[in-house]
C-alpha positions in Angstrom: 67.5 84.0 70.2 66.3 86.9 72.5 63.1 87.6 70.3 62.1 83.8 70.7 62.5 84.2 74.4 60.4 87.1 74.7 57.8 85.7 72.5 57.8 82.6 74.9 57.3 84.7 77.7 54.6 86.7 76.3 52.6 83.5 75.3 53.1 82.0 78.6 51.6 85.0 80.3 48.7 85.1 78.0 48.0 81.2 78.6 48.3 81.6 82.4 45.8 84.8 82.5 43.3 83.0 80.6 43.9 79.8 82.4 41.5 80.7 85.3 38.5 81.2 82.9 39.2 78.0 81.0 39.5 76.1 84.4 36.1 76.9 85.5 34.4 76.9 82.0 30.7 75.8 81.8 29.4 73.2 79.4 30.1 73.8 75.8 28.0 76.4 74.3 26.8 77.9 77.4 28.2 81.6 78.3 31.1 81.9 80.7 30.0 83.4 84.2 32.7 85.8 84.6 31.5 87.0 88.1 31.5 83.2 89.1 35.0 82.9 87.9 36.3 85.9 89.8 34.7 85.1 93.1 35.8 81.3 92.7 39.6 82.5 92.6 39.5 85.2 95.3 37.3 83.5 97.8 38.7 81.1 100.4 37.6 77.1 99.9 37.7 73.8 101.7 39.4 72.2 98.6 42.1 73.6 96.4 40.8 73.6 92.8 43.5 73.6 90.2 41.5 73.3 86.8 38.7 71.3 85.0 39.3 69.8 81.7 36.9 67.6 79.5 38.0 64.0 79.1 37.7 61.5 76.1 34.0 61.0 76.8 33.2 64.6 77.0 33.0 64.4 80.5 34.2 67.1 83.1 37.1 66.2 85.2 38.3 68.2 88.0 41.6 68.4 89.2 41.7 69.4 93.1 43.6 69.0 96.3 41.2 67.8 99.0 41.9 69.7 102.2 41.1 68.3 105.8 37.8 69.5 107.3 38.0 69.7 111.2 34.8 70.2 113.2 34.0 70.3 116.6 30.0 69.1 116.7 29.7 66.6 119.6 33.1 65.7 119.6 36.3 66.1 117.1 35.4 65.3 113.6 38.1 64.9 110.9 37.8 64.0 107.1 38.6 65.1 103.7 36.5 67.4 101.9 36.3 65.2 99.0 33.8 63.4 101.1 31.5 66.6 101.0 32.3 67.9 97.4 32.3 64.7 95.2 30.9 61.7 97.1 27.1 62.8 96.1 25.6 64.9 93.4 25.0 68.4 93.9 21.6 69.5 95.5 20.2 72.1 92.9 18.3 74.9 94.6 17.0 78.4 94.0 18.8 80.9 96.2 17.6 84.0 98.2 18.3 86.2 94.8 16.1 83.7 92.7 18.8 82.6 90.9 19.6 78.8 90.4 22.2 77.5 92.9 23.7 74.4 94.4 25.1 72.7 97.6 27.0 69.6 98.3 26.3 67.4 101.2 27.1 63.8 102.6 24.4 62.0 104.2 26.4 59.7 106.2 28.4 62.4 107.7 25.3 64.6 108.2 26.8 68.0 107.0 26.5 70.0 103.8 28.8 72.7 102.4 26.8 75.8 100.9 29.1 78.8 99.6 32.0 77.3 101.4 30.2 77.3 104.8 29.5 73.9 106.5 26.1 73.3 107.8 24.4 70.3 109.8 21.6 68.5 108.0 18.0 68.1 109.2 16.4 64.9 110.0 15.5 64.4 106.3 19.3 64.9 105.4 18.7 68.3 103.9 19.4 71.9 104.5 16.8 74.0 106.1 15.9 77.5 104.3 13.7 80.2 105.5 11.0 81.8 103.0 13.4 84.3 101.8 15.6 81.5 100.6 18.5 81.9 103.3 20.1 78.8 105.0 18.9 78.8 108.9 20.8 75.2 109.7 22.9 74.8 112.6 26.4 75.2 112.0 29.2 73.3 113.8 32.4 74.9 114.8 34.8 74.8 112.0 38.6 74.7 112.2 39.4 73.4 108.7 42.6 73.8 106.8 41.2 75.7 104.0 43.3 76.9 101.3 43.7 80.4 102.9 45.0 78.6 106.1 47.1 76.5 104.2 48.7 79.3 102.5 49.1 81.1 105.7 51.1 78.0 107.2 53.3 77.7 103.9 54.2 81.4 103.7 55.2 81.2 107.6 57.3 78.3 107.0 58.8 79.8 103.8 59.6 83.1 105.6 61.3 81.5 108.3 63.3 79.4 106.0 64.5 82.1 104.1 65.4 84.4 107.0 67.2 81.7 108.5 69.5 81.5 105.7 70.2 85.0 105.9 70.8 84.9 109.5 73.3 82.0 108.7 75.4 84.2 106.4 76.1 86.6 109.4 77.0 83.9 111.7 79.6 82.3 109.4 81.1 85.6 108.6 79.8 88.8 110.2 82.8 91.0 109.6 82.1 91.1 105.7 79.5 92.4 103.4 76.6 90.0 103.4 76.2 87.7 100.3 73.3 85.7 98.6 69.9 86.3 100.3 71.4 88.4 103.1 72.6 91.0 100.6 68.7 91.3 99.4 67.3 91.4 102.8 69.8 93.6 104.8 68.8 96.8 102.9 65.2 96.1 103.5 65.7 95.5 107.4 67.7 98.9 107.5 65.0 100.5 105.6 62.3 99.4 108.2 64.6 100.6 111.0 65.6 104.0 109.9 62.7 105.0 107.7 59.9 103.5 109.5 60.6 102.5 113.2 62.9 105.2 114.1 61.5 108.0 112.4 58.0 107.3 113.8 58.6 105.7 117.3 61.6 107.7 118.4 65.3 106.7 118.8 64.7 105.7 122.6 62.2 103.0 122.2 62.1 102.0 118.4 64.1 98.9 119.1 61.5 97.2 121.2 59.0 97.3 118.4 61.4 96.2 115.6 60.6 92.5 115.9 56.9 93.2 115.3 57.2 95.7 112.3 59.8 93.4 110.5 57.5 90.4 110.8 54.7 92.5 109.8 56.4 93.8 106.7 58.0 90.7 105.5 54.7 88.7 106.1 52.5 90.8 104.1 55.1 91.4 101.5 55.6 87.8 101.0 51.9 86.8 101.1 51.2 89.9 98.7 53.6 88.2 96.2 52.0 84.8 96.9 48.8 86.3 96.1 49.6 87.0 92.6 49.4 83.5 92.0 45.4 83.6 92.2 45.5 85.2 88.7 46.6 81.8 87.8 45.0 78.2 88.5 45.4 77.0 92.1 46.3 80.1 93.5 45.2 81.7 97.1 44.2 85.2 97.9 45.3 85.4 101.5 45.9 89.2 102.1 42.6 89.7 100.3 40.8 87.8 103.0 39.3 90.3 105.4 39.8 88.0 108.5 43.8 87.9 107.7 43.8 91.5 107.8 41.8 92.0 110.6 44.0 89.6 112.7 47.1 91.9 111.6 45.2 95.0 112.5 43.9 93.7 115.8 47.7 93.1 116.6 48.6 96.4 115.9 45.7 97.7 118.0 46.7 95.5 121.0 50.3 96.5 120.7 49.2 100.3 120.7 46.8 100.1 123.5 49.2 98.3 126.0 52.2 100.4 125.0 50.3 103.6 126.0 51.7 105.8 128.4 50.0 108.3 130.6 50.3 111.0 128.3 48.6 108.7 125.6 45.7 108.0 128.2 45.5 111.5 129.3 45.0 112.8 125.8 42.1 110.6 125.4 40.3 110.9 128.8 41.6 114.7 129.6 42.3 116.1 126.3 44.7 119.2 126.9 43.2 122.6 126.4 39.6 121.3 126.0 37.0 122.8 128.3 35.8 120.5 131.0 32.1 120.8 129.8 33.4 119.3 126.3 35.1 116.2 127.8 31.6 114.0 127.5 31.8 114.8 123.7 35.7 114.5 123.2 36.2 111.2 125.3 33.8 109.0 123.2 35.1 110.7 119.9 38.7 109.7 121.1 37.9 106.1 122.0 36.2 105.7 118.8 39.6 106.9 117.2 41.4 104.3 118.9 39.5 101.5 116.9 39.1 103.6 113.6 42.8 103.6 113.0 43.5 99.9 112.9 39.9 99.5 111.0 41.3 101.6 108.3 44.6 99.3 108.2 42.3 96.5 108.0 40.3 97.8 105.0 43.2 99.4 103.0 45.3 96.2 102.9 42.0 94.0 102.0 40.4 96.4 99.5 43.5 97.1 97.6 44.8 93.5 97.2 41.3 92.3 96.4 40.6 95.0 93.9 43.6 94.4 92.0 42.8 90.9 91.7 39.3 91.5 90.4 40.3 94.0 87.8 43.1 91.6 86.1 40.5 88.9 85.9 37.5 91.0 84.7 40.0 92.3 81.8 40.7 88.6 81.1 36.9 87.6 81.1 36.2 90.5 78.8 37.2 87.9 76.0 34.6 85.4 76.9 31.9 87.9 77.9 32.0 89.3 74.2 32.9 85.9 72.6 35.6 87.4 70.5 39.4 86.7 70.7 39.8 90.1 69.2 39.4 91.5 72.7 42.7 89.7 73.7 44.9 92.2 71.9 43.3 94.9 74.4 42.8 92.8 77.7 45.8 90.5 77.8 48.4 93.6 77.4 46.5 95.4 80.0 46.1 92.6 82.3 49.8 92.0 81.9 50.5 95.7 82.7 48.3 95.6 86.0 50.1 92.2 87.0 53.6 93.9 86.8 52.0 97.2 88.6 51.0 94.6 91.4 54.5 93.8 91.9 55.0 97.5 93.1 51.7 97.3 94.9 52.8 94.3 96.9 55.8 96.0 98.3 53.9 99.6 98.6 51.0 97.9 100.7 53.5 96.0 103.3 55.2 99.7 103.7 52.1 101.3 104.2 50.7 98.9 106.7 54.0 98.8 108.7 54.6 102.6 108.8 50.9 103.2 109.9 51.4 100.4 112.5 54.7 102.2 113.7 53.0 105.7 113.6 50.1 104.5 115.9 52.6 103.0 118.2 54.6 106.1 118.1 51.8 108.0 119.2 51.2 105.8 122.0 54.7 105.9 123.6 55.6 109.4 122.7 56.6 111.7 125.9 54.8 115.0 126.6 56.4 118.0 125.1 
């Protein structure tokens, strides 16, 4: 019975790891573009593509969730992404690299979507390109609910829901050891408090920053876990989106800057022990350091999460690149190993971001010794 369950689990993982390639396969007989498949699964999009299958008439059928497009262009305009992607046939073009490409448009709406960026059509109902093949058409202000935005909202609601369950446990019976979900969350909260906040910020001031540090840790962790889904059909790679990591790093920067005491700013504009004539050199260096720290936070989280997805999808794509199922004996076990390893990375990246944020804040609020 146990062996049967293990075999079923292994085959399920094999099918799921292979599913992204199948879901974006080209016409029969054509080679699979592994690069396009990988980029399709890690980039943001205005529709949530689940899979593609061949119907009884050998036609390609797409299963997608059509997300709302919200534009500000001479007023507010809201419509379904289906009207851009599927109401008219794609326009075939040659891109700036000299490769065959395409974009979708809707003549009635007056917009087109090219590489998930929405542009306005010209008077002839087309996009404008320069001599090098780059789009030069005007863009409206895009506030659409993309799949990354939807994932952001979903993870926020999910996190609030889970933490409220834990809080209710303490409200009902705070005199006894926690039960259920609270038993799992309490050690993590204590870990963030004692090993991250208290250690890096100090006993006197750490409590003020605990709400942000806990929120950052759990928010990054839960999105890293949800981010494992892009390996399967229909996932969203939120923490691998640099705009997401930029926003988190910017919040850390603002908290650090506005929490800085006179000792912190004095160290930047009048570095102790430095000769007066060196200050014109040291001050710009210190100011660059203020922005370099959150920049490193942004890039570290983005690069580690995105690289993990690319490696796993690349290993799966080897099977179709060489056109031999024999490669599955190598690529699938390696992909499975990396997938399990990413469970650790999901926690580790949340810890590193939170710890470095606490370290930067601690340096800003530290008193002069």
